[in-house]
C-alpha positions as CSV (number, residue, x, y, z in Angstrom):
1,M,26.0,-32.3,36.4
2,K,22.3,-32.1,35.4
3,K,21.3,-30.6,38.5
4,I,23.9,-27.8,38.3
5,F,23.0,-27.2,34.8
6,Y,19.2,-26.8,35.9
7,F,20.2,-24.5,38.6
8,V,22.2,-22.5,36.2
9,L,19.3,-22.1,33.8
10,F,16.9,-21.2,36.5
11,T,19.3,-18.5,38.0
12,A,19.6,-17.1,34.6
13,F,15.8,-17.1,34.0
14,A,15.1,-15.5,37.4
15,V,17.8,-12.6,36.7
16,S,16.3,-11.9,33.4
17,C,12.8,-11.7,34.7
18,T,14.1,-9.3,37.6
19,T,15.7,-7.0,35.0
20,E,12.6,-6.9,32.7
21,M,10.4,-6.1,35.7
22,T,12.4,-3.2,36.8
23,Q,12.0,-1.6,33.4
24,I,8.1,-1.7,33.7
25,N,6.7,1.6,34.6
26,L,3.7,1.0,36.8
27,P,1.6,3.9,37.5
28,D,1.4,5.2,41.2
29,P,-1.5,4.1,43.2
30,I,-4.3,6.8,43.1
31,T,-4.9,8.7,46.4
32,S,-7.7,10.7,47.8
33,A,-5.4,13.7,47.7
34,S,-5.5,13.6,43.8
35,V,-9.3,13.5,43.7
36,K,-11.6,16.4,43.9
37,V,-15.3,16.1,44.5
38,T,-17.4,19.2,43.8
39,I,-21.1,19.3,45.0
40,T,-23.2,22.3,43.9
41,P,-26.8,23.0,44.3
42,D,-28.6,23.2,40.9
43,A,-29.4,26.8,40.1
44,A,-33.0,26.2,38.5
45,T,-34.5,23.6,40.9
46,Q,-34.4,23.3,44.9
47,N,-33.1,20.1,46.3
48,V,-31.3,19.1,43.1
49,Y,-27.6,18.7,43.1
50,N,-24.7,18.5,40.7
51,V,-21.9,16.2,41.5
52,S,-18.5,16.6,39.7
53,V,-15.3,14.3,40.2
54,S,-11.9,15.4,39.1
55,V,-9.2,13.0,38.7
56,P,-5.7,13.4,37.3
57,E,-5.8,10.5,34.8
58,D,-8.4,8.4,32.7
59,A,-10.7,6.6,35.3
60,I,-13.8,4.6,35.5
61,V,-16.0,6.8,38.0
62,K,-19.3,5.5,39.5
63,I,-21.3,7.8,41.8
64,D,-23.9,6.5,44.5
65,F,-25.8,9.6,45.6
66,G,-27.1,7.9,48.8
67,N,-30.8,8.2,47.9
68,G,-31.1,5.1,45.7
69,T,-30.0,6.6,42.6
70,N,-26.4,6.2,40.7
71,A,-24.6,7.7,37.9
72,E,-21.7,6.4,35.7
73,G,-18.9,9.0,34.8
74,K,-17.3,12.0,36.2
75,T,-20.6,14.2,36.5
76,G,-23.9,13.4,37.7
77,Q,-27.2,15.1,38.8
78,T,-29.8,13.8,41.4
79,A,-32.9,15.1,43.4
80,Y,-33.4,14.8,47.2
81,P,-37.1,15.5,47.8
82,F,-36.8,15.1,51.4
83,K,-34.7,16.9,53.9
84,G,-31.8,15.0,55.6
85,K,-28.2,14.1,55.5
86,Y,-27.0,12.1,52.4
87,Y,-23.9,10.3,51.9
88,V,-22.4,10.4,48.4
89,N,-20.1,7.5,47.7
90,I,-17.7,7.4,44.9
91,G,-15.6,4.6,43.4
92,I,-12.7,5.3,41.1
93,A,-11.0,2.8,39.0
94,T,-7.6,3.5,37.3
95,K,-4.5,1.7,36.0
96,G,-3.1,2.5,39.6
97,G,-5.8,0.8,41.3
98,V,-9.4,1.5,43.0
99,L,-10.2,4.2,45.5
100,Y,-13.4,4.9,47.3
101,V,-14.1,8.4,48.5
102,K,-17.1,9.7,50.5
103,D,-18.8,13.2,50.7
104,S,-22.1,14.3,52.2
105,I,-25.0,16.6,51.2
106,I,-27.2,18.2,53.9
107,V,-30.8,19.0,52.6
108,S,-32.4,21.2,54.9
109,T,-35.9,21.6,53.4
110,D,-38.5,19.1,51.8
111,N,-39.5,19.7,48.2
112,Y,-42.6,17.9,47.4
113,E,-42.6,19.3,43.8
114,L,-40.1,16.7,43.1
115,V,-42.5,13.9,43.9
116,K,-45.5,14.6,41.7
117,D,-45.1,11.2,40.1
118,P,-48.4,9.4,40.8
119,V,-46.3,6.6,42.2
120,Y,-45.6,8.6,45.4
121,M,-49.1,9.4,45.9
122,L,-50.4,6.0,45.4
123,L,-47.9,4.3,47.6
124,T,-48.1,6.6,50.6
125,G,-51.5,8.4,50.3
126,G,-49.8,11.9,49.9
127,V,-48.6,14.6,51.9
128,D,-51.6,14.9,54.1
129,A,-51.4,11.2,55.2
130,A,-49.5,11.7,58.4
131,N,-49.2,8.0,59.0
132,G,-48.8,7.0,55.3
133,K,-50.5,4.1,53.7
134,T,-50.3,0.6,55.2
135,W,-50.1,-2.5,52.9
136,V,-50.7,-6.2,53.6
137,L,-50.3,-9.4,51.6
138,D,-53.3,-10.1,49.5
139,S,-53.7,-13.4,51.2
140,L,-57.0,-14.3,49.6
141,S,-55.8,-14.2,46.0
142,N,-53.9,-16.7,44.1
143,G,-50.3,-15.9,43.6
144,H,-50.0,-13.5,46.4
145,L,-46.5,-15.2,46.7
146,G,-44.8,-16.7,43.9
147,V,-41.4,-17.5,42.2
148,G,-40.0,-18.1,38.7
149,P,-37.1,-17.9,36.6
150,I,-35.2,-14.5,36.1
151,E,-35.6,-14.5,32.2
152,K,-39.5,-14.3,32.5
153,Y,-42.1,-12.3,34.3
154,I,-44.1,-15.4,35.4
155,P,-44.0,-17.2,38.6
156,E,-44.0,-20.5,37.1
157,Y,-42.1,-22.3,39.7
158,W,-44.5,-21.9,42.4
159,S,-47.6,-19.7,43.1
160,A,-49.4,-19.5,46.5
161,K,-52.9,-20.5,46.8
162,P,-55.1,-18.5,49.1
163,I,-54.0,-18.4,52.7
164,A,-51.5,-21.0,51.8
165,K,-49.2,-19.8,54.7
166,T,-51.5,-19.8,57.5
167,G,-49.6,-20.1,60.8
168,K,-46.5,-18.8,59.4
169,R,-46.5,-15.4,61.0
170,I,-46.9,-13.7,57.7
171,Y,-50.4,-12.5,57.2
172,D,-50.4,-10.1,60.1
173,D,-47.4,-8.3,58.9
174,E,-47.9,-4.7,57.8
175,I,-45.7,-2.3,55.8
176,S,-46.4,1.5,55.8
177,F,-45.0,4.1,53.4
178,I,-45.0,7.7,54.7
179,L,-44.2,10.6,52.1
180,K,-42.8,13.0,54.5
181,G,-39.2,12.1,55.4
182,A,-39.6,9.0,53.0
183,K,-40.1,6.9,56.0
184,V,-41.1,3.1,56.0
185,I,-42.3,1.0,58.9
186,L,-42.4,-2.6,58.9
187,D,-44.6,-4.1,61.6
188,N,-44.1,-7.7,61.8
189,K,-45.5,-8.4,65.2
190,G,-41.9,-9.6,66.3
191,Q,-41.6,-12.3,63.9
192,S,-40.9,-12.7,60.3
193,Y,-41.2,-15.4,57.6
194,V,-37.9,-16.1,56.0
195,N,-37.0,-18.1,52.7
196,G,-34.8,-21.0,53.4
197,T,-32.0,-19.7,51.4
198,A,-32.0,-16.4,53.3
199,K,-31.6,-17.5,56.9
200,D,-27.9,-16.6,57.2
201,A,-28.8,-13.0,56.0
202,M,-31.5,-12.8,58.5
203,I,-29.4,-14.0,61.3
204,A,-26.9,-11.3,60.2
205,R,-29.7,-8.8,60.9
206,G,-29.8,-10.0,64.4
207,A,-32.7,-12.4,64.1
208,T,-33.2,-15.8,65.9
209,L,-34.7,-18.6,63.9
210,M,-37.6,-20.2,65.5
211,E,-39.0,-23.1,63.4
212,R,-38.7,-24.5,59.9
213,E,-41.3,-25.5,57.4
214,I,-40.5,-27.9,54.5
215,L,-42.0,-26.3,51.6
216,Y,-41.8,-29.3,49.3
217,P,-42.0,-32.9,50.9
218,G,-39.2,-35.0,49.8
219,E,-36.9,-32.0,48.8
220,K,-34.4,-30.0,50.7
221,G,-35.9,-26.6,50.5
222,A,-36.9,-25.2,53.9
223,D,-38.4,-21.9,55.2
224,W,-38.1,-20.4,58.7
225,V,-40.0,-18.2,61.0
226,A,-37.7,-15.9,62.8
227,T,-37.9,-13.6,66.1
228,Y,-36.9,-10.3,64.6
229,K,-38.5,-7.2,66.2
230,T,-38.9,-4.3,63.9
231,T,-41.3,-2.1,66.0
232,G,-42.0,-1.7,69.7
233,E,-40.5,-0.3,73.0
234,G,-37.1,0.6,72.6
235,I,-36.8,0.1,68.8
236,E,-36.5,3.3,66.7
237,Y,-35.5,2.4,63.2
238,N,-35.3,5.5,60.9
239,W,-35.9,3.1,57.9
240,T,-36.3,4.9,54.4
241,W,-37.3,4.2,51.1
242,S,-36.9,5.6,47.7
243,I,-38.3,5.5,44.1
244,I,-35.7,4.8,41.3
245,K,-36.4,4.6,37.7
246,E,-34.2,2.5,35.3
247,G,-35.6,3.0,31.8
248,E,-39.2,2.2,31.5
249,K,-39.0,0.3,35.0
250,T,-39.8,1.7,38.5
251,Y,-38.6,0.3,41.7
252,I,-39.1,0.8,45.4
253,Q,-35.7,0.5,47.0
254,F,-34.6,0.0,50.7
255,P,-31.1,0.5,52.0
256,D,-29.2,-2.6,53.0
257,R,-30.7,-4.3,56.1
258,Q,-33.7,-2.1,56.4
259,A,-37.2,-2.8,55.3
260,F,-38.4,-5.7,53.1
261,F,-41.7,-6.7,51.8
262,I,-43.0,-8.8,54.7
263,Y,-41.6,-12.1,53.2
264,Y,-37.7,-12.0,53.6
265,V,-35.9,-13.5,50.7
266,G,-32.5,-12.5,51.4
267,A,-31.4,-9.9,49.1
268,T,-29.3,-6.8,50.3
269,N,-30.3,-3.3,49.1
270,E,-33.8,-4.5,48.5
271,K,-35.0,-3.3,45.2
272,Y,-38.5,-4.2,44.2
273,E,-39.9,-3.6,40.7
274,I,-43.4,-2.2,40.7
275,L,-45.5,-4.4,38.4
276,S,-48.8,-2.6,39.0
277,L,-50.0,-0.1,41.4
278,T,-53.5,1.4,42.1
279,E,-55.2,3.0,45.0
280,D,-55.7,-0.3,46.6
281,E,-53.4,-2.9,45.1
282,L,-49.6,-3.3,44.7
283,S,-47.8,-6.1,42.7
284,V,-43.9,-6.1,43.0
285,R,-41.1,-8.4,41.7
286,I,-37.6,-8.7,43.2
287,Q,-34.9,-10.4,41.2
288,L,-32.2,-12.4,42.8
289,P,-29.2,-14.0,41.1
290,A,-31.1,-17.2,40.3
291,L,-34.8,-16.5,41.0
292,A,-37.4,-13.8,40.8
293,W,-40.0,-13.6,43.6
294,Y,-43.5,-12.1,43.2
295,M,-45.6,-10.5,46.0
296,K,-49.2,-9.2,45.7
297,L,-50.3,-6.7,48.4
298,I,-53.5,-4.7,49.2
299,K,-54.2,-1.5,51.2
300,K,-55.0,-2.6,54.9
301,G,-58.7,-2.6,55.1
302,Y,-59.4,-3.0,51.4
303,V,-62.1,-5.5,50.5
304,R,-62.9,-6.5,46.9
């Protein structure tokens, strides 16, 4: 009798829930047909574009302009100093779900007036430097590599002493920034030094791990050297970089699985904060979910 009674109660509950659910008016899923994206060149400045997103209801809209800059909201403006094709990715969230739409912008000419910021000149050597400016790790200085907590700007966990990584295929690596076309060339001589936590991300790039170094004896942390050709015969990477500003901070950003600052620590969409930049010296910081890494570089051939 108890089993029959419980079954009757469960049946009544299920019928009640089904009745209530049929009375809930859920919005229809948002579709690309209901979204209109308008991209127009700015009337005042060449290579500046305005993007407008029209949706039929309240929505959270985020625009990725494809040049390292982003905007939140249904409208946004961005500049493309260098010619090329840029893909604009738009994320739209409504009560009816999330939708992603893509559009593109073709920029036919360069506009160097948009890169008068001294950062561009110091990083690349300027328009007349056809091969750009080449940077290497400042191997003879204390702290040319370092790591610390994300809440501080101090590499208090570890700071490399001069030439501490001799033999790890890191001190012969070079990274060159070219202003025209925003091109970046990472010459790693066919091998890259990889942080232990980043080995899977490096393998996903197509690298082959070669050897391991225990950083701290008695602990589990381990770094690797990987075979990973970035230049040479048959390799033509059209890798790019961009300068983005967030408040008072300035960053160098690389698209996902493109260049990185010599020592690979595993981030995607690499974004390095510029801590200092002069004609001959560059100091950067990259913040990961748990740690912040520091790197000091100098212009190739520079001697203090």
